[in-house]
C-alpha positions in Angstrom: -4.2 18.1 -8.2 -1.5 16.7 -5.9 -1.3 13.0 -5.0 -2.1 13.9 -1.4 -5.3 15.7 -2.5 -6.3 12.7 -4.5 -5.8 10.2 -1.7 -7.7 12.5 0.7 -10.6 12.4 -1.7 -10.6 8.7 -2.3 -10.6 7.8 1.5 -13.5 10.0 2.1 -15.6 10.1 -1.1 -15.3 6.8 -2.8 -18.1 4.2 -2.5 -15.7 1.6 -1.1 -14.5 4.0 1.7 -18.1 4.9 2.6 -19.1 1.2 2.7 -16.1 0.5 4.9 -17.1 3.2 7.3 -20.7 1.9 7.4 -19.4 -1.6 8.3 -17.5 0.0 11.3 -20.7 1.8 12.4 -22.7 -1.5 12.1 -20.1 -3.4 14.1 -20.2 -0.7 16.8 -24.0 -0.9 17.0 -23.7 -4.7 17.4 -21.3 -4.2 20.3 -23.7 -1.7 22.0 -26.6 -4.1 21.5 -24.6 -6.9 23.1 -23.8 -4.7 26.0 -27.5 -4.0 26.6 -27.9 -7.6 27.6 -26.0 -6.8 30.9 -29.0 -4.7 32.1 -32.2 -6.0 33.7 -35.2 -6.8 31.6 -38.3 -4.8 32.8 -41.8 -5.4 31.5 -45.2 -3.9 32.2 -48.4 -5.5 31.0 -52.1 -5.0 31.5 -55.1 -7.0 30.4 -58.8 -6.5 30.4 -61.0 -9.5 29.6 -64.8 -9.6 29.3 -66.2 -12.8 30.9 -69.5 -14.4 29.8 -71.4 -16.9 32.0 -68.4 -17.3 34.4 -68.9 -19.7 37.3 -66.3 -18.8 40.0 -65.8 -20.9 43.1 -63.9 -19.5 46.0 -62.3 -21.8 48.6 -62.5 -18.9 51.0 -66.2 -18.2 50.7 -67.8 -21.0 48.7 -69.5 -20.4 45.3 -69.8 -17.1 43.6 -72.1 -18.3 41.0 -74.8 -15.9 41.9 -72.6 -12.8 41.4 -72.1 -10.9 38.2 -68.5 -12.0 37.4 -68.3 -10.4 34.0 -64.8 -8.9 33.8 -61.3 -9.5 34.8 -58.6 -6.8 35.0 -55.0 -7.8 35.5 -51.9 -5.6 35.8 -48.3 -6.9 36.1 -44.8 -5.5 36.3 -41.7 -7.7 36.3 -38.0 -7.3 36.4 -35.4 -10.1 35.7 -31.7 -10.0 35.9 -29.2 -12.6 34.6 -26.6 -13.3 37.3 -24.6 -16.1 35.9 -24.6 -17.9 32.5 -21.2 -19.6 32.4 -19.6 -16.3 31.6 -21.4 -16.4 28.2 -22.4 -12.8 28.3 -19.0 -11.5 29.4 -17.3 -13.4 26.6 -19.9 -12.4 24.1 -19.2 -8.8 24.8 -15.5 -9.4 24.5 -16.0 -11.1 21.2 -18.1 -8.2 19.9 -15.5 -5.7 21.1 -12.7 -7.5 19.2 -14.9 -7.9 16.1 -15.5 -4.1 16.2 -11.8 -3.4 16.5 -11.1 -5.9 13.7 -13.7 -4.1 11.5 -12.0 -0.8 12.2 -8.6 -2.0 11.1 -10.2 -3.7 8.1 -11.7 -0.4 7.1 -8.3 1.2 7.4 -6.8 -1.4 5.2 -9.5 -0.9 2.6 -8.6 2.8 2.5 -4.9 1.8 2.2 -5.8 -0.3 -0.9 -7.8 2.6 -2.3 -4.9 4.9 -1.8 -2.6 2.4 -3.6 -5.0 2.2 -6.5 -5.0 6.0 -6.6 -1.2 6.0 -6.7 -1.2 3.5 -9.6 -3.7 5.5 -11.6 -1.9 8.7 -10.9 1.3 7.1 -12.2 -0.5 5.7 -15.3 -2.0 9.1 -16.0 1.3 10.9 -15.6 3.0 8.4 -17.9 0.3 8.8 -20.5 0.4 12.6 -20.3 4.2 12.6 -20.7 3.9 10.2 -23.7 1.5 12.7 -25.3 3.9 15.6 -24.8 6.8 13.6 -26.3 4.9 12.3 -29.3 3.5 15.8 -30.0 7.0 17.2 -29.9 8.4 14.4 -32.1 5.5 14.7 -34.5 6.4 18.4 -35.1 9.9 17.4 -36.0 8.7 14.6 -38.2 6.3 16.9 -40.0 9.1 19.4 -40.6 11.4 16.7 -41.9 8.7 15.4 -44.3 8.2 19.0 -45.5 12.0 19.4 -46.1 12.3 16.1 -47.8 9.3 16.9 -50.1 11.1 20.1 -51.2 14.3 18.2 -51.9 12.4 15.6 -54.0 10.7 18.4 -56.0 14.1 19.9 -56.7 15.6 16.5 -57.6 17.9 16.4 -54.7 16.5 13.3 -53.0 15.0 10.0 -54.1 11.3 9.6 -53.5 11.9 6.5 -51.5 13.6 8.5 -48.8 10.6 10.8 -48.6 8.3 7.8 -48.2 10.4 6.5 -45.3 10.0 9.9 -43.6 6.3 10.0 -44.3 5.9 6.5 -42.9 7.7 7.5 -39.7 5.4 10.5 -39.4 2.4 8.3 -39.7 3.7 5.9 -37.0 4.3 8.8 -34.6 0.7 10.1 -35.3 -0.7 6.6 -34.5 1.4 6.5 -31.3 0.1 10.0 -30.3 -3.5 9.0 -30.9 -3.1 5.9 -28.8 -1.4 7.9 -26.0 -4.3 10.4 -26.0 -6.7 7.5 -25.8 -4.8 6.2 -22.8 -5.0 9.6 -21.1 -8.8 9.7 -21.5 -9.3 6.2 -20.2 -7.1 6.6 -17.2 -8.4 10.0 -16.4 -12.0 8.7 -16.4 -11.0 5.8 -14.1 -9.3 8.1 -11.7 -12.2 10.6 -11.7 -14.7 7.8 -11.1 -12.6 6.5 -8.2 -12.3 9.9 -6.6 -16.1 10.5 -6.9 -15.7 13.6 -9.2 -17.9 14.6 -12.1 -17.3 12.7 -15.3 -16.1 15.7 -17.3 -13.3 16.5 -14.8 -9.8 16.7 -16.4 -7.1 16.1 -13.8 -3.9 18.1 -14.1 -1.2 16.3 -12.1 0.9 18.5 -9.9 4.1 16.5 -10.3 6.3 19.0 -8.4 4.3 18.5 -5.3 4.6 14.7 -5.7 8.4 15.0 -5.9 8.4 17.4 -2.9 6.4 14.9 -0.8 8.8 12.1 -1.7 11.8 14.3 -1.0 10.5 15.0 2.6 10.3 11.3 3.4 12.8 9.4 1.3 13.8 6.9 4.0 11.3 4.1 4.3 10.9 2.3 7.6 9.6 -1.1 6.7 8.6 -1.9 10.3 5.1 -0.4 10.0 1.8 -1.7 11.1 -0.3 -3.5 8.5 -4.0 -2.9 9.1 -5.0 -6.2 7.5 -2.8 -8.1 10.0 -4.2 -6.1 12.9 -7.7 -6.9 11.7 -6.9 -10.6 11.6 -5.3 -10.5 15.1 -8.5 -9.1 16.6 -10.5 -11.7 14.7 -8.3 -14.3 16.5 -9.1 -12.8 19.9 -12.8 -12.9 19.0 -12.5 -16.5 18.0 -10.8 -17.3 21.3 -13.7 -15.6 23.1 -15.9 -17.8 20.9 -14.4 -20.9 22.5 -15.3 -19.6 26.0 -18.8 -18.8 24.8 -19.2 -22.4 23.5 -17.9 -23.8 26.9 -20.6 -21.8 28.7 -23.0 -24.5 27.6 -21.5 -26.8 30.2 -22.7 -24.5 33.1 -26.1 -23.8 34.5 -27.6 -20.3 34.2 -28.9 -18.4 37.3 -31.1 -15.3 37.4 -33.0 -13.1 39.8 -36.5 -11.8 39.3 -39.1 -9.6 41.0 -42.4 -8.2 40.2 -45.8 -6.7 41.1 -49.3 -8.0 40.3 -52.7 -6.3 40.7 -55.8 -8.2 39.9 -59.5 -7.4 40.0 -62.2 -10.1 39.3 -65.4 -8.1 39.4 -67.5 -8.7 42.5 -65.3 -11.6 43.5 -61.6 -10.9 44.1 -59.3 -8.0 44.3 -55.5 -8.3 44.8 -53.2 -5.4 45.2 -49.6 -4.8 46.3 -48.7 -8.4 45.4 -45.0 -8.1 45.3 -42.9 -11.1 44.4 -39.2 -12.0 44.4 -37.5 -15.1 43.2 -34.5 -16.8 41.8 -34.3 -19.2 38.9 -31.8 -21.8 37.8 -31.7 -23.5 34.4 -29.5 -26.3 33.4 -29.7 -28.2 30.1 -28.4 -31.6 31.0 -28.3 -32.7 27.4 -25.8 -29.9 26.6 -23.2 -31.9 28.5 -23.2 -34.4 25.7 -24.1 -32.1 22.8 -21.9 -29.1 23.6 -18.7 -30.9 22.9 -19.2 -30.4 19.2 -19.8 -26.7 19.6 -16.5 -26.4 21.5 -14.6 -28.3 18.9 -16.1 -26.1 16.2 -15.1 -22.9 18.0 -11.6 -24.3 18.5 -11.3 -25.2 14.8 -12.4 -21.7 13.8 -9.8 -20.2 16.2 -7.1 -22.5 14.7 -8.0 -21.3 11.1 -7.5 -17.7 12.2 -4.1 -18.6 13.7 -3.0 -20.2 10.5 -4.3 -17.3 8.5 -2.2 -14.9 10.6 0.9 -17.0 10.0 0.2 -17.0 6.2 -0.4 -13.3 6.1 2.8 -12.6 8.1 4.8 -14.5 5.5 3.0 -12.7 2.6 3.7 -9.3 4.2 7.4 -10.1 4.5 7.5 -11.2 0.8 5.6 -8.2 -0.4 7.8 -5.8 1.6 11.0 -7.4 0.3 9.9 -7.4 -3.3 8.7 -3.8 -3.0 12.1 -2.8 -1.6 13.9 -4.5 -4.4 11.6 -2.9 -7.0 12.2 0.5 -5.6 15.9 0.1 -5.5 15.8 -1.1 -9.1 13.7 1.9 -10.3 16.4 4.2 -8.9 19.2 2.4 -10.7 17.2 2.3 -14.0 16.5 6.0 -13.8 20.2 6.8 -13.7 20.8 4.5 -16.8 17.9 6.0 -18.7 19.1 9.5 -17.9 22.5 8.6 -19.4 20.8 7.0 -22.4 19.0 10.2 -23.2 22.3 12.1 -23.3 23.9 9.4 -25.5 20.9 9.3 -27.9 20.8 13.1 -28.2 24.6 13.1 -29.0 24.2 10.2 -31.4 21.4 12.0 -33.3 23.5 15.2 -33.5 26.4 13.3 -35.0 24.2 11.4 -37.5 22.4 14.6 -38.4 25.8 16.3 -39.2 26.9 13.3 -41.3 23.6 13.3 -43.1 23.8 17.0 -43.9 27.3 16.2 -45.3 26.0 13.2 -47.3 28.0 10.8 -45.0 25.1 8.9 -43.7 21.8 7.6 -45.1 18.2 8.6 -44.4 17.7 5.2 -42.6 20.5 6.2 -40.2 18.9 9.6 -39.5 15.4 8.1 -38.9 16.8 5.3 -36.8 18.8 7.8 -34.6 15.6 9.9 -34.2 13.6 6.8 -33.1 16.4 5.9 -30.6 16.3 9.4 -29.2 12.5 9.4 -28.8 12.6 6.0 -27.1 15.2 7.0 -24.7 13.1 10.1 -23.7 10.1 7.9 -23.3 12.0 5.4 -21.1 13.3 8.3 -18.9 9.8 9.8 -18.5 8.3 6.4 -17.5 11.2 5.6 -15.1 10.6 8.9 -13.3 7.0 7.9 -12.7 8.0 4.4 -11.8 10.2 5.7 -8.9 7.2 7.4 -7.3 5.0 4.3 -8.0 7.5 1.9 -6.5 8.2 4.2 -3.6 4.5 4.3 -2.6 4.1 0.6 -3.2 6.8 0.1 -0.6 5.0 2.4 1.7 1.8 0.3 1.2 3.7 -2.9 1.9 5.0 -1.4 5.1 1.5 -0.3 6.1 2.2 3.4 6.0 1.0 4.7 2.7 -1.7 7.0 4.0 0.4 8.0 7.0 3.2 9.1 4.7 0.9 12.0 3.6 0.0 12.8 7.2 -3.6 11.7 6.6 -5.8 9.7 8.8 -8.0 6.7 7.9 -10.5 7.5 10.7 
């Protein structure tokens, strides 16, 4: 599996990514629901009522008490249309639109975080797998050394104490190998779970593709777009609309209405084609005094968002600068570790020649072997660190997923 494949899986299959997408859909539905308030409200109703012992008096024709007035049928249709409400509806829609955009960028940032977690697990898994290979290779050498030393002890050519030292080193390598295998299993399980794969999946990292992807885009432009900052910016716009919504309480509301009524009171009164039109105004005088607190609250929330943006801007600058320094350091360390491997291999060769000619001790040989193993481990880890720090810098710049030509949509 390549790193690109893993990130493609995590931003589409993981539970966190699915939840982020669901939140976007919910926010979109909230926006569409708010927009529906722009349209007229239309209602149709009908009633049938059975009357018992009704005494109906008509001012047109006197009493109808002698008639059988036993039922009432009423049909009604009405339409109402809000015309003006202090621009509350307009600003409520604007707030919902900005919250929807904010949620969209928030979902994209969630996927960036998931991609970074995938990169970190990928690096950990590669390190653990490389450690297993190195320990397995070194264990073979240690086992062969122990076998040779045992033969020399049996022939009286070596003190048993030197054999014990070689056996102890072999045991330590075996313990390190077992721990490295455990780490591979743990990290592999975490990565498989994150990617939404079956539990028994064993991930084989395609390191050559990772190196190829990095080689194609080695220059990092740190002037990217951070989705978390964009999300907060749209929250600020929504909070500014919230101030206007609160101020709408200072204004009266005005609406138009129209309708149709049909009525039949048995044997007494029939009304048809009763069309009606009207206009209504509503003004809560008390809101002049009460609404001030609502406006102050909305302004306070908007100020909090402004301050949060300033804090996040500073944090992004710090993260980007630190990520750049870490990446530069990883490149320098890799060169040093590469040189250290050459030096440790040459040192082991020299010590081994001296040991074969009885010019150095067993301790010198074993120590040179440990130094050689440690230098190889350091080099393998540093190679993984270069990729890790590189993609951490991409994340800090807001371009981790884009660097793989993937979309967060």
